[in-house]
DRENDO-1510 file (C-alpha; in Angstrom, 1 decimal, always signed):
<recs>
REC; n; res; u; v; w
REC; 1; MET; +54.5; +148.4; +165.3 .
REC; 2; LYS; +56.3; +145.0; +166.2 .
REC; 3; ARG; +58.4; +144.2; +162.5 .
REC; 4; THR; +58.3; +140.7; +161.7 .
REC; 5; ALA; +59.8; +139.0; +158.8 .
REC; 6; VAL; +58.2; +136.3; +156.6 .
REC; 7; ALA; +59.1; +134.3; +153.3 .
REC; 8; VAL; +57.2; +135.1; +150.2 .
REC; 9; THR; +57.0; +133.8; +146.5 .
REC; 10; THR; +57.9; +135.6; +143.7 .
REC; 11; ALA; +54.7; +136.8; +143.0 .
REC; 12; ALA; +55.2; +139.2; +145.8 .
REC; 13; LEU; +56.9; +141.7; +143.3 .
REC; 14; LEU; +53.5; +142.5; +141.6 .
REC; 15; LEU; +52.8; +144.2; +144.8 .
REC; 16; PRO; +53.1; +148.0; +145.5 .
REC; 17; LEU; +55.1; +147.5; +148.5 .
REC; 18; ALA; +57.5; +144.4; +147.3 .
REC; 19; GLY; +59.7; +145.9; +144.8 .
REC; 20; CYS; +63.3; +144.8; +146.0 .
REC; 21; GLY; +64.4; +146.9; +149.0 .
REC; 22; GLY; +60.8; +148.2; +148.5 .
REC; 23; GLU; +59.4; +149.9; +150.9 .
REC; 24; ALA; +56.3; +152.4; +151.9 .
REC; 25; GLU; +57.7; +155.9; +152.6 .
REC; 26; ALA; +56.4; +156.1; +156.2 .
REC; 27; GLY; +59.2; +155.0; +158.2 .
REC; 28; ALA; +58.1; +153.1; +161.5 .
REC; 29; GLY; +55.1; +150.9; +160.3 .
REC; 30; SER; +56.5; +150.7; +156.5 .
REC; 31; THR; +57.2; +147.4; +154.8 .
REC; 32; VAL; +60.1; +146.3; +152.8 .
REC; 33; THR; +60.9; +143.3; +150.8 .
REC; 34; VAL; +64.7; +141.9; +150.5 .
REC; 35; THR; +64.9; +139.9; +147.2 .
REC; 36; VAL; +67.8; +136.9; +147.3 .
REC; 37; GLY; +68.9; +135.2; +144.6 .
REC; 38; TYR; +70.5; +132.2; +144.7 .
REC; 39; GLN; +71.2; +128.8; +143.1 .
REC; 40; SER; +69.9; +125.9; +145.2 .
REC; 41; LYS; +71.0; +122.7; +143.2 .
REC; 42; THR; +75.1; +124.9; +143.3 .
REC; 43; ILE; +75.4; +123.4; +146.6 .
REC; 44; ASN; +78.3; +124.8; +147.8 .
REC; 45; THR; +76.3; +128.0; +148.3 .
REC; 46; VAL; +74.0; +126.3; +150.7 .
REC; 47; THR; +75.0; +129.0; +153.6 .
REC; 48; ALA; +73.9; +132.1; +151.6 .
REC; 49; GLY; +70.8; +130.2; +149.8 .
REC; 50; THR; +69.5; +126.6; +150.4 .
REC; 51; LEU; +70.7; +125.8; +153.7 .
REC; 52; LEU; +70.1; +129.5; +155.2 .
REC; 53; ARG; +66.5; +129.4; +154.0 .
REC; 54; SER; +65.9; +125.9; +155.2 .
REC; 55; LEU; +66.6; +127.3; +158.8 .
REC; 56; GLY; +65.1; +130.7; +158.4 .
REC; 57; SER; +68.2; +132.7; +160.1 .
REC; 58; PHE; +67.7; +135.6; +157.6 .
REC; 59; GLU; +64.4; +135.8; +159.1 .
REC; 60; LYS; +65.5; +135.4; +162.4 .
REC; 61; GLU; +68.2; +138.1; +161.9 .
REC; 62; LEU; +65.5; +140.4; +160.6 .
REC; 63; ASN; +63.4; +139.7; +163.6 .
REC; 64; ALA; +66.0; +141.0; +165.6 .
REC; 65; LEU; +66.8; +144.3; +164.0 .
REC; 66; GLY; +63.8; +146.4; +166.0 .
REC; 67; ASP; +63.6; +148.9; +164.1 .
REC; 68; GLY; +59.7; +149.4; +163.4 .
REC; 69; THR; +59.8; +147.6; +159.7 .
REC; 70; THR; +57.7; +144.6; +158.5 .
REC; 71; TYR; +60.3; +142.8; +156.7 .
REC; 72; LYS; +59.9; +140.2; +153.8 .
REC; 73; VAL; +62.3; +137.8; +152.2 .
REC; 74; ASP; +61.9; +136.9; +148.3 .
REC; 75; TRP; +63.4; +134.0; +148.3 .
REC; 76; GLN; +64.5; +133.5; +144.1 .
REC; 77; ASP; +66.1; +130.4; +142.5 .
REC; 78; TYR; +68.5; +129.6; +139.9 .
REC; 79; ALA; +70.0; +127.3; +137.6 .
REC; 80; THR; +73.5; +129.6; +137.3 .
REC; 81; GLY; +74.5; +133.1; +138.1 .
REC; 82; ALA; +73.6; +135.0; +134.7 .
REC; 83; PRO; +70.0; +135.5; +135.5 .
REC; 84; ILE; +70.6; +136.8; +139.1 .
REC; 85; THR; +73.0; +138.7; +137.9 .
REC; 86; ALA; +70.3; +140.4; +135.3 .
REC; 87; GLN; +67.9; +140.6; +137.8 .
REC; 88; MET; +70.1; +142.3; +140.1 .
REC; 89; THR; +71.7; +145.1; +137.1 .
REC; 90; ALA; +67.6; +145.4; +136.6 .
REC; 91; GLY; +67.3; +146.5; +140.3 .
REC; 92; LYS; +65.0; +143.4; +140.9 .
REC; 93; ILE; +67.2; +141.4; +143.4 .
REC; 94; ASP; +69.0; +143.1; +146.2 .
REC; 95; ILE; +71.4; +140.1; +147.3 .
REC; 96; GLY; +72.7; +136.8; +145.2 .
REC; 97; SER; +75.3; +133.8; +144.9 .
REC; 98; MET; +77.4; +132.6; +142.6 .
REC; 99; GLY; +80.3; +131.2; +141.1 .
REC; 100; ASP; +83.9; +132.8; +140.8 .
REC; 101; PHE; +83.7; +133.5; +136.9 .
REC; 102; PRO; +80.1; +135.0; +137.6 .
REC; 103; LEU; +80.9; +137.0; +139.8 .
REC; 104; LEU; +83.1; +138.7; +137.4 .
REC; 105; ILE; +80.3; +139.1; +135.1 .
REC; 106; ASN; +78.3; +140.5; +137.5 .
REC; 107; ALA; +80.5; +143.0; +139.0 .
REC; 108; ALA; +81.5; +144.2; +134.9 .
REC; 109; ARG; +77.4; +144.5; +134.1 .
REC; 110; GLY; +76.9; +146.3; +137.2 .
REC; 111; THR; +79.2; +149.0; +136.1 .
REC; 112; GLN; +78.5; +149.0; +133.1 .
REC; 113; LEU; +74.9; +149.5; +133.7 .
REC; 114; GLY; +75.6; +152.2; +136.6 .
REC; 115; ARG; +73.9; +149.7; +139.0 .
REC; 116; PRO; +77.5; +148.6; +140.5 .
REC; 117; THR; +77.6; +145.4; +143.0 .
REC; 118; HIS; +80.2; +144.3; +145.6 .
REC; 119; LEU; +81.7; +140.6; +146.8 .
REC; 120; VAL; +80.7; +140.9; +150.3 .
REC; 121; SER; +81.6; +137.4; +151.4 .
REC; 122; VAL; +82.4; +134.2; +150.0 .
REC; 123; THR; +80.1; +130.9; +150.8 .
REC; 124; GLY; +82.2; +127.6; +149.7 .
REC; 125; TYR; +85.7; +127.1; +148.0 .
REC; 126; ASN; +88.4; +124.8; +147.1 .
REC; 127; LEU; +91.9; +126.6; +147.6 .
REC; 128; ARG; +93.1; +123.5; +144.5 .
REC; 129; GLY; +89.9; +123.9; +142.3 .
REC; 130; GLY; +88.2; +120.8; +143.1 .
REC; 131; LEU; +84.7; +122.2; +142.9 .
REC; 132; ASN; +84.9; +121.5; +138.9 .
REC; 133; THR; +85.2; +118.6; +137.0 .
REC; 134; ILE; +85.0; +117.0; +133.0 .
REC; 135; VAL; +83.1; +114.3; +133.2 .
REC; 136; THR; +82.5; +111.8; +130.1 .
REC; 137; ALA; +79.9; +108.5; +129.7 .
REC; 138; PRO; +80.8; +105.5; +131.9 .
REC; 139; ASP; +82.0; +103.5; +128.6 .
REC; 140; SER; +83.6; +106.4; +127.2 .
REC; 141; LYS; +86.9; +105.6; +125.1 .
REC; 142; LEU; +88.1; +109.0; +126.1 .
REC; 143; GLY; +90.7; +108.2; +128.8 .
REC; 144; SER; +92.5; +111.7; +128.9 .
REC; 145; LEU; +92.2; +115.4; +127.7 .
REC; 146; ASP; +94.3; +115.2; +124.9 .
REC; 147; ASP; +91.1; +112.9; +124.1 .
REC; 148; LEU; +88.9; +115.8; +123.3 .
REC; 149; ARG; +90.4; +117.3; +120.5 .
REC; 150; GLY; +87.5; +117.7; +118.0 .
REC; 151; LYS; +84.9; +116.4; +120.5 .
REC; 152; LYS; +81.8; +117.7; +121.7 .
REC; 153; VAL; +82.3; +118.6; +125.4 .
REC; 154; SER; +79.2; +120.9; +127.2 .
REC; 155; THR; +79.6; +123.2; +129.5 .
REC; 156; SER; +77.8; +126.8; +130.6 .
REC; 157; VAL; +79.8; +129.6; +128.8 .
REC; 158; GLY; +81.2; +131.9; +131.4 .
REC; 159; SER; +80.9; +129.8; +134.3 .
REC; 160; ALA; +83.9; +128.6; +136.9 .
REC; 161; ALA; +83.2; +125.1; +135.0 .
REC; 162; ASP; +84.0; +126.6; +131.9 .
REC; 163; GLY; +87.0; +128.7; +133.0 .
REC; 164; THR; +88.1; +125.2; +134.2 .
REC; 165; LEU; +88.1; +123.6; +130.8 .
REC; 166; VAL; +89.8; +126.3; +129.1 .
REC; 167; ARG; +92.5; +126.0; +131.7 .
REC; 168; ALA; +93.0; +122.3; +131.2 .
REC; 169; LEU; +92.9; +122.7; +127.5 .
REC; 170; GLN; +95.3; +125.2; +127.4 .
REC; 171; ARG; +97.6; +123.3; +129.4 .
REC; 172; ALA; +97.1; +120.0; +127.5 .
REC; 173; GLY; +98.1; +122.0; +124.4 .
REC; 174; ILE; +94.5; +122.3; +122.9 .
REC; 175; ASP; +92.9; +125.5; +121.5 .
REC; 176; PRO; +89.7; +125.6; +123.4 .
REC; 177; ASP; +88.1; +128.0; +120.9 .
REC; 178; LYS; +89.4; +125.5; +117.9 .
REC; 179; GLY; +90.3; +122.4; +119.3 .
REC; 180; ILE; +86.9; +121.1; +120.8 .
REC; 181; GLU; +82.9; +121.7; +119.2 .
REC; 182; LYS; +82.2; +123.7; +122.3 .
REC; 183; LEU; +77.9; +123.2; +123.6 .
REC; 184; ASN; +77.0; +126.7; +125.2 .
REC; 185; GLN; +74.3; +124.3; +127.7 .
REC; 186; GLN; +72.6; +124.8; +130.9 .
REC; 187; PRO; +74.2; +122.0; +133.4 .
REC; 188; ALA; +71.0; +119.7; +133.2 .
REC; 189; VAL; +70.8; +120.2; +129.5 .
REC; 190; GLY; +74.4; +119.3; +129.6 .
REC; 191; ALA; +73.8; +116.2; +131.7 .
REC; 192; SER; +71.1; +114.9; +129.6 .
REC; 193; ALA; +73.2; +115.8; +126.5 .
REC; 194; LEU; +76.1; +113.6; +127.7 .
REC; 195; THR; +73.7; +110.7; +129.0 .
REC; 196; ALA; +71.9; +110.6; +125.2 .
REC; 197; GLY; +75.3; +110.7; +123.6 .
REC; 198; SER; +74.9; +114.2; +121.7 .
REC; 199; ALA; +78.0; +115.6; +123.8 .
REC; 200; ASP; +81.1; +113.5; +124.6 .
REC; 201; ALA; +82.1; +115.2; +127.6 .
REC; 202; LEU; +80.9; +117.5; +130.3 .
REC; 203; SER; +82.5; +120.4; +132.2 .
REC; 204; GLN; +80.3; +121.4; +135.5 .
REC; 205; PHE; +80.2; +122.7; +138.3 .
REC; 206; VAL; +79.2; +121.1; +142.1 .
REC; 207; ALA; +77.3; +119.1; +142.5 .
REC; 208; TRP; +76.4; +117.9; +138.7 .
REC; 209; PRO; +79.7; +115.8; +138.4 .
REC; 210; GLY; +79.3; +113.9; +141.2 .
REC; 211; LEU; +75.7; +113.9; +140.8 .
REC; 212; LEU; +76.2; +112.1; +137.6 .
REC; 213; ALA; +79.0; +109.7; +139.1 .
REC; 214; TYR; +76.7; +108.8; +142.3 .
REC; 215; GLN; +73.7; +108.0; +139.5 .
REC; 216; GLY; +76.2; +105.9; +137.1 .
REC; 217; LYS; +76.0; +108.1; +134.4 .
REC; 218; ALA; +79.5; +109.5; +134.1 .
REC; 219; LYS; +83.0; +108.9; +135.2 .
REC; 220; ALA; +85.7; +111.6; +136.1 .
REC; 221; LEU; +88.0; +112.7; +133.3 .
REC; 222; TYR; +89.9; +115.2; +134.5 .
REC; 223; ASP; +89.7; +116.4; +138.7 .
REC; 224; GLY; +89.8; +120.8; +138.3 .
REC; 225; ALA; +92.2; +120.7; +141.3 .
REC; 226; SER; +94.7; +119.4; +138.9 .
REC; 227; LEU; +95.0; +122.9; +137.9 .
REC; 228; ASN; +96.0; +124.0; +141.3 .
REC; 229; LEU; +93.6; +126.9; +141.2 .
REC; 230; PRO; +91.7; +128.0; +143.7 .
REC; 231; THR; +88.0; +128.4; +143.2 .
REC; 232; PHE; +84.8; +129.9; +145.1 .
REC; 233; HIS; +81.5; +130.9; +145.2 .
REC; 234; GLY; +80.2; +134.1; +146.9 .
REC; 235; VAL; +77.9; +136.7; +147.8 .
REC; 236; THR; +77.1; +139.9; +145.9 .
REC; 237; ALA; +75.2; +142.9; +146.7 .
REC; 238; ARG; +73.7; +145.9; +145.2 .
REC; 239; GLU; +75.9; +148.7; +146.0 .
REC; 240; ASP; +72.7; +150.8; +146.3 .
REC; 241; PHE; +70.8; +148.5; +148.4 .
REC; 242; ALA; +74.1; +148.0; +150.4 .
REC; 243; LYS; +74.2; +152.1; +151.1 .
REC; 244; LYS; +70.9; +152.1; +151.8 .
REC; 245; ARG; +70.2; +148.9; +154.1 .
REC; 246; PRO; +73.2; +148.3; +156.0 .
REC; 247; ALA; +71.9; +146.5; +158.7 .
REC; 248; VAL; +70.2; +144.7; +156.6 .
REC; 249; LEU; +73.1; +143.4; +154.5 .
REC; 250; GLU; +74.9; +142.7; +157.9 .
REC; 251; ALA; +72.0; +140.4; +159.1 .
REC; 252; PHE; +72.0; +138.3; +155.8 .
REC; 253; LEU; +75.4; +137.9; +156.8 .
REC; 254; LYS; +75.1; +137.3; +160.4 .
REC; 255; ALA; +72.6; +134.6; +159.3 .
REC; 256; GLN; +75.2; +133.6; +156.9 .
REC; 257; ALA; +77.3; +132.6; +159.5 .
REC; 258; THR; +74.9; +130.9; +161.3 .
REC; 259; ALA; +74.1; +128.6; +158.6 .
REC; 260; THR; +78.0; +127.8; +158.1 .
REC; 261; ASP; +78.0; +127.0; +161.9 .
REC; 262; TYR; +74.9; +124.7; +161.6 .
REC; 263; LEU; +76.8; +123.1; +158.8 .
REC; 264; HIS; +80.1; +122.6; +160.8 .
REC; 265; ASP; +78.2; +121.4; +163.8 .
REC; 266; HIS; +75.9; +119.3; +161.9 .
REC; 267; PRO; +77.2; +118.3; +158.7 .
REC; 268; VAL; +75.0; +115.0; +157.7 .
REC; 269; ALA; +71.6; +117.0; +159.0 .
REC; 270; ALA; +73.0; +119.6; +157.0 .
REC; 271; ALA; +73.2; +117.5; +153.8 .
REC; 272; GLU; +69.8; +116.1; +154.4 .
REC; 273; LYS; +68.2; +119.4; +154.9 .
REC; 274; VAL; +69.9; +120.6; +151.6 .
REC; 275; ALA; +68.8; +116.9; +149.8 .
REC; 276; LYS; +65.2; +117.8; +150.9 .
REC; 277; ALA; +64.7; +121.1; +150.0 .
REC; 278; THR; +66.7; +120.2; +146.5 .
REC; 279; GLY; +65.4; +116.6; +145.3 .
REC; 280; LEU; +69.8; +116.0; +145.0 .
REC; 281; PRO; +70.6; +112.8; +146.8 .
REC; 282; ALA; +72.2; +113.0; +150.3 .
REC; 283; GLU; +75.1; +111.3; +149.3 .
REC; 284; VAL; +76.2; +113.9; +146.7 .
REC; 285; VAL; +75.4; +116.8; +149.0 .
REC; 286; TYR; +77.7; +115.6; +151.6 .
REC; 287; LEU; +80.6; +114.4; +149.3 .
REC; 288; TYR; +81.0; +118.4; +148.7 .
REC; 289; ASN; +79.8; +119.6; +152.0 .
REC; 290; GLY; +80.5; +117.3; +154.7 .
REC; 291; THR; +83.2; +117.3; +157.0 .
REC; 292; HIS; +86.0; +116.6; +154.8 .
REC; 293; GLY; +84.2; +117.3; +151.7 .
REC; 294; ILE; +85.3; +118.8; +148.6 .
REC; 295; ALA; +84.3; +122.5; +149.5 .
REC; 296; THR; +85.2; +124.2; +152.3 .
REC; 297; PHE; +82.6; +126.6; +154.2 .
REC; 298; GLY; +83.8; +130.2; +155.7 .
REC; 299; PRO; +82.3; +133.9; +154.6 .
REC; 300; ALA; +85.7; +135.4; +154.7 .
REC; 301; LEU; +87.1; +137.3; +151.9 .
REC; 302; ARG; +90.4; +135.3; +151.7 .
REC; 303; PRO; +93.3; +136.8; +150.2 .
REC; 304; GLN; +93.8; +133.6; +148.0 .
REC; 305; LEU; +90.5; +134.0; +146.4 .
REC; 306; ILE; +90.6; +137.1; +145.5 .
REC; 307; SER; +94.0; +136.9; +144.1 .
REC; 308; ALA; +92.7; +133.6; +142.1 .
REC; 309; LEU; +89.7; +136.0; +141.4 .
REC; 310; LYS; +92.2; +138.2; +139.4 .
REC; 311; LYS; +93.9; +135.6; +137.8 .
REC; 312; ASP; +90.2; +134.9; +136.4 .
REC; 313; VAL; +89.5; +138.1; +134.5 .
REC; 314; SER; +91.6; +137.0; +131.7 .
REC; 315; VAL; +89.9; +134.3; +130.8 .
REC; 316; LEU; +86.6; +136.1; +130.8 .
REC; 317; LYS; +88.4; +138.4; +128.7 .
REC; 318; SER; +89.9; +136.2; +126.0 .
REC; 319; ALA; +86.4; +134.6; +125.9 .
REC; 320; LYS; +85.2; +138.7; +125.5 .
REC; 321; LEU; +82.5; +138.4; +128.4 .
REC; 322; VAL; +84.2; +140.9; +130.0 .
REC; 323; GLY; +86.3; +144.1; +129.5 .
REC; 324; ASP; +88.7; +145.2; +132.2 .
REC; 325; VAL; +87.2; +144.7; +135.8 .
REC; 326; ASP; +88.9; +146.3; +139.0 .
REC; 327; VAL; +88.4; +143.5; +141.3 .
REC; 328; ASP; +89.7; +145.4; +144.0 .
REC; 329; ALA; +86.9; +148.0; +144.0 .
REC; 330; PHE; +84.4; +145.0; +143.6 .
REC; 331; VAL; +85.6; +143.1; +147.3 .
REC; 332; ASP; +84.2; +145.0; +149.7 .
REC; 333; ASP; +84.9; +143.5; +153.4 .
REC; 334; ARG; +83.4; +145.8; +155.6 .
REC; 335; TYR; +79.7; +144.5; +155.8 .
REC; 336; VAL; +80.8; +141.1; +156.5 .
REC; 337; LYS; +83.5; +142.3; +159.2 .
REC; 338; LYS; +81.1; +144.4; +160.8 .
REC; 339; ALA; +78.7; +141.3; +160.9 .
REC; 340; LEU; +81.2; +138.7; +162.5 .
REC; 341; GLY; +83.2; +141.1; +164.5 .
REC; 342; SER; +86.7; +142.0; +163.7 .
REC; 343; SER; +88.0; +138.9; +166.0 .
REC; 344; ALA; +85.5; +136.5; +164.7 .
REC; 345; TYR; +87.0; +137.4; +161.1 .
REC; 346; ALA; +90.3; +137.3; +161.6 .
REC; 347; ARG; +90.2; +133.7; +163.2 .
REC; 348; GLN; +87.9; +133.0; +159.9 .
REC; 349; LEU; +91.1; +134.0; +157.6 .
REC; 350; ALA; +93.2; +132.0; +159.3 .
REC; 351; ALA; +90.9; +128.9; +159.7 .
REC; 352; ALA; +92.8; +126.2; +157.6 .
REC; 353; PRO; +90.1; +123.9; +155.5 .
REC; 354; ALA; +90.0; +120.0; +156.7 .
REC; 355; PRO; +92.7; +117.9; +155.9 .
REC; 356; ALA; +91.6; +115.0; +153.5 .
REC; 357; ALA; +90.3; +112.1; +155.2 .
REC; 358; SER; +88.2; +108.9; +154.3 .
REC; 359; GLU; +84.6; +108.8; +155.5 .
REC; 360; VAL; +81.6; +106.2; +155.7 .
REC; 361; TRP; +77.9; +107.1; +156.0 .
REC; 362; PRO; +76.5; +103.9; +157.9 .
REC; 363; LYS; +73.1; +103.4; +157.1 .
REC; 364; GLY; +70.5; +104.9; +159.3 .
REC; 365; SER; +73.3; +107.1; +161.1 .
REC; 366; THR; +73.4; +110.8; +161.9 .
REC; 367; ALA; +77.0; +110.6; +161.7 .
REC; 368; THR; +80.1; +109.5; +159.6 .
REC; 369; ARG; +82.6; +107.2; +160.6 .
REC; 370; THR; +86.5; +108.9; +159.3 .
REC; 371; TYR; +89.5; +107.0; +159.1 .
REC; 372; ASP; +93.2; +108.0; +158.7 .
REC; 373; SER; +93.9; +105.6; +155.5 .
REC; 374; PRO; +91.9; +104.6; +152.5 .
REC; 375; SER; +92.8; +101.3; +153.2 .
REC; 376; ALA; +91.3; +101.7; +156.8 .
REC; 377; LEU; +87.9; +102.7; +155.0 .
REC; 378; LEU; +88.2; +100.0; +152.5 .
REC; 379; ARG; +88.6; +97.7; +155.6 .
REC; 380; TYR; +85.3; +98.6; +157.3 .
REC; 381; VAL; +83.5; +98.6; +154.0 .
REC; 382; SER; +84.3; +95.0; +153.3 .
REC; 383; ALA; +83.5; +94.2; +156.3 .
REC; 384; HIS; +80.0; +96.2; +156.5 .
REC; 385; ARG; +79.1; +95.9; +152.6 .
REC; 386; ALA; +75.5; +95.8; +153.3 .
REC; 387; SER; +75.1; +98.6; +156.3 .
REC; 388; VAL; +77.0; +101.2; +153.7 .
REC; 389; ARG; +75.1; +103.8; +153.0 .
REC; 390; ALA; +78.1; +106.3; +151.4 .
REC; 391; ALA; +81.8; +105.8; +151.5 .
REC; 392; TYR; +84.2; +108.4; +150.1 .
REC; 393; VAL; +88.0; +108.7; +149.5 .
REC; 394; PRO; +90.3; +111.5; +149.1 .
REC; 395; ASP; +92.4; +111.7; +145.8 .
REC; 396; ALA; +95.8; +110.3; +146.7 .
REC; 397; THR; +97.6; +113.2; +144.5 .
REC; 398; THR; +95.2; +116.3; +144.6 .
REC; 399; GLY; +92.9; +115.5; +147.8 .
REC; 400; THR; +89.7; +115.5; +145.9 .
REC; 401; LEU; +87.0; +113.8; +147.9 .
REC; 402; TRP; +85.2; +110.9; +145.4 .
REC; 403; PHE; +82.7; +107.9; +145.8 .
REC; 404; ALA; +85.0; +104.6; +146.8 .
REC; 405; ASP; +83.2; +102.5; +144.5 .
REC; 406; LYS; +83.6; +105.4; +141.3 .
REC; 407; ALA; +87.2; +106.1; +142.3 .
REC; 408; VAL; +90.1; +104.5; +140.3 .
REC; 409; TRP; +92.3; +102.5; +142.7 .
REC; 410; VAL; +95.8; +102.0; +142.6 .
REC; 411; ALA; +97.8; +98.7; +144.2 .
REC; 412; ASP; +101.3; +100.0; +145.5 .
REC; 413; GLY; +102.6; +97.2; +147.7 .
REC; 414; ASP; +100.4; +97.1; +150.8 .
REC; 415; ALA; +98.9; +100.3; +150.1 .
REC; 416; LEU; +95.4; +101.0; +148.1 .
REC; 417; LEU; +95.6; +104.5; +146.7 .
REC; 418; PRO; +92.3; +105.9; +144.8 .
REC; 419; PHE; +92.3; +108.5; +143.0 .
REC; 420; VAL; +89.4; +110.7; +140.9 .
REC; 421; THR; +90.5; +110.3; +137.8 .
REC; 422; ALA; +92.3; +107.5; +135.3 .
REC; 423; THR; +95.2; +109.8; +134.0 .
REC; 424; THR; +96.3; +111.0; +138.0 .
REC; 425; ALA; +96.1; +107.0; +138.9 .
REC; 426; ARG; +98.6; +106.3; +135.3 .
REC; 427; ALA; +100.6; +109.0; +135.9 .
REC; 428; TYR; +101.0; +107.5; +139.6 .
REC; 429; VAL; +101.6; +103.9; +138.2 .
REC; 430; ALA; +104.4; +105.5; +135.7 .
REC; 431; ASP; +106.2; +106.8; +138.5 .
REC; 432; HIS; +106.0; +104.0; +141.1 .
REC; 433; GLN; +107.3; +100.9; +140.2 .
REC; 434; GLY; +105.0; +97.9; +140.8 .
REC; 435; ALA; +102.0; +99.5; +141.4 .
REC; 436; ARG; +99.0; +98.9; +139.2 .
REC; 437; THR; +95.2; +99.8; +138.9 .
REC; 438; VAL; +92.8; +97.3; +140.2 .
REC; 439; SER; +89.4; +97.4; +140.5 .
REC; 440; TYR; +87.0; +98.5; +143.3 .
REC; 441; ALA; +86.2; +94.7; +144.0 .
REC; 442; ASP; +89.8; +93.8; +144.3 .
REC; 443; ALA; +90.8; +96.6; +146.6 .
REC; 444; LEU; +87.5; +95.6; +149.3 .
REC; 445; ASP; +89.2; +91.8; +148.8 .
REC; 446; ARG; +92.9; +92.7; +149.0 .
REC; 447; ALA; +91.6; +94.9; +152.1 .
REC; 448; SER; +89.9; +92.7; +153.7 .
</recs>
């Protein structure tokens, strides 16, 4: 029987042959359903989720196995990693993608419940931590982390964004448990709370901070890259599934590599595909996933990321969300190495993130324009104001990309420097005599 792979809905879980990794016992001619949990709006997981699904890469790889099995892929979309972990430990999801802190909870719950899981690849990462941001309302008087004392701050407990909040508060000398009133909310609920004024600040992961800033509903208070600690999202698989279906897991990782290559080769088209699938503005998707975006994509399990994951354990332990986690036992690079090949995997490990750069996305264009300085970008925008779809600039201190019209600008002699937050801009001005903050309009005029 010729083997085929098709996408099916979650209703297929009710069918006799459609349990996760489920199959008829007959061997040749059997049917297997592979269930993938992903987060469509957590857009630095797109190479293992939204983009991968839209390209049909996984189904194509399954079709190429030639083992006489009919494969069906059940894609299940979630807002956060927690429900994916719950479904994995219940044996109902085979492969899932989530952030670094949820990955540790995934590891802990799997071990605790006798359904161990393993981290098998990375999706998007930022070596400084720029994927998480604390934002406030546009007209908020809060100007620094110190101003959060006693305030209501929304976050998702157990997420990477909560980890950023905890660490940032600790560095500012604020007790993350007693110094603020923490609201444990889903990202969308927290965004609504910030807009409604029932939360003073929001600490969230990609793409919520960028989305709210783009919509004019928030401004950045703290750039997670200020921590200078890596953060990432990755792919986790159930151990029993991986052992029983190694070729299927390798097919998934090959498909992830294909999606990663597509994102690198066609960044604007990839942003448009993800935007269409999620309802997010393509301009926001590109902020994170573009050529010089906040996220860098590559499936290799980089030592820096694994080292950071080990440091994350203490944060989750202090919140009593996990006990000890054996990170080395959780990480399993055998499948991705085999899927990519040893030489390609070595190249992935050695590859450096794209350098920070300024970009303009002209209206109607299928490509962006890159500039070697923010001032050069401003000159172009000033001369083409009506034809710019989006303009992006890297923070002069952290390198985090941000929307040019939402950045805090500093004039230092002839140089025009952008910052994600007022805090980093003030720090720069304090250290550079004669430097001062200017409005975006003033920066455009100065550049023209």
